[in-house]
Each structure stands twice: as structure tokens, then as C-alpha cells.
C-alpha positions as CSV (number, residue, x, y, z in Angstrom):
1,M,72.6,125.8,111.9
2,S,76.0,126.0,110.4
3,S,77.9,123.0,109.4
4,S,81.5,122.9,110.6
5,P,84.1,120.6,109.2
6,T,84.9,117.6,111.3
7,R,88.2,117.9,113.1
8,E,90.3,115.0,114.0
9,V,91.8,115.1,117.4
10,G,95.0,113.2,117.7
11,F,96.5,112.1,120.9
12,E,99.1,109.6,122.0
13,C,98.3,107.0,124.7
14,R,101.2,106.4,127.0
15,K,101.7,103.7,129.6
16,M,102.3,104.8,133.1
17,F,105.8,103.3,132.9
18,P,108.3,103.9,130.2
19,M,109.2,101.3,127.6
20,S,112.4,99.4,128.1
21,S,115.2,100.1,125.6
22,T,114.7,96.7,124.0
23,D,111.0,97.4,123.6
24,E,111.8,100.6,121.8
25,L,114.4,99.0,119.6
26,H,111.9,96.2,118.7
27,A,109.3,98.9,117.8
28,K,111.9,100.8,115.7
29,L,113.0,97.5,114.0
30,R,109.4,96.6,113.1
31,A,108.8,100.1,111.6
32,L,112.1,99.9,109.6
33,D,111.3,96.4,108.4
34,A,107.9,97.5,107.1
35,E,109.4,100.6,105.4
36,F,112.2,98.6,103.9
37,D,109.9,95.9,102.6
38,Q,107.6,98.4,101.1
39,E,110.4,100.4,99.5
40,M,112.0,97.2,98.1
41,R,108.8,96.1,96.5
42,A,108.1,99.6,95.1
43,R,111.4,99.4,93.3
44,G,110.8,95.9,92.0
45,F,113.1,94.1,94.4
46,D,112.3,91.0,96.5
47,P,113.0,91.9,100.1
48,A,114.4,88.4,100.7
49,Q,117.2,89.1,98.3
50,A,118.4,92.3,100.1
51,E,121.8,90.7,101.0
52,N,122.4,89.6,97.5
53,V,121.7,92.7,95.4
54,A,123.3,96.1,95.1
55,L,120.8,98.5,96.7
56,P,120.1,102.1,95.8
57,S,121.4,104.5,98.4
58,H,118.0,105.0,100.2
59,L,117.5,101.3,100.5
60,A,121.1,100.7,101.6
61,T,120.6,103.3,104.4
62,L,117.4,101.6,105.6
63,Y,119.2,98.2,105.5
64,A,122.1,99.6,107.5
65,K,119.8,101.1,110.1
66,R,118.0,97.7,110.4
67,E,121.2,95.8,110.9
68,Q,122.5,98.3,113.5
69,I,119.3,97.9,115.5
70,K,119.5,94.1,115.2
71,L,123.1,94.3,116.6
72,Q,122.0,96.6,119.4
73,L,119.2,94.2,120.3
74,A,121.5,91.2,120.3
75,E,123.9,93.0,122.6
76,L,121.2,94.1,125.0
77,E,119.5,90.7,125.0
78,G,122.9,89.0,125.4
79,K,123.6,91.0,128.5
80,T,120.3,90.0,130.1
81,D,121.0,86.3,129.5
82,D,124.1,86.3,131.7
């Protein structure tokens, strides 16, 4: 009997209906928030002070992406509130 290495089989579960654009943006925002917080802490910054400190370019890029998604969400959610 030969031993074979265990293989991981990766697959992605998908719903039968596509996610709405706001759901996708919320998911992206959560991922960016987590990455931003982790990167901030790794560099010795407090994530709550992001607006008050000069950020290194990588963190500034993440911050800008987060703000852009927040703006898009506000616009989309504002349109549905009419």
C-alpha cells in the first residue's frame, strides 16, 4: 500500500442568483478594511488615526480604495432610497 499525499480540493460555492452590486461592494469593503487594519498595525499605526497621519504609499492606496468604495455605496444606496 503506497501512501499518497493528501490533496486539497478547492472549489467555490456560488448562489443560484448573482450578488447585487451593493453586496459585492460591501464584500470588497470588508476585505479592504481587514487588509488596511492589518497593514496599519503591522507598521505600528493605530487604524483609528488613519485620517490624521501621513500614510506610506501602500497604506494610502488602500485608504483611497476604501474611500472610493464607501462613496460608491453611498451613491447606490442613496438611489434606492428615493
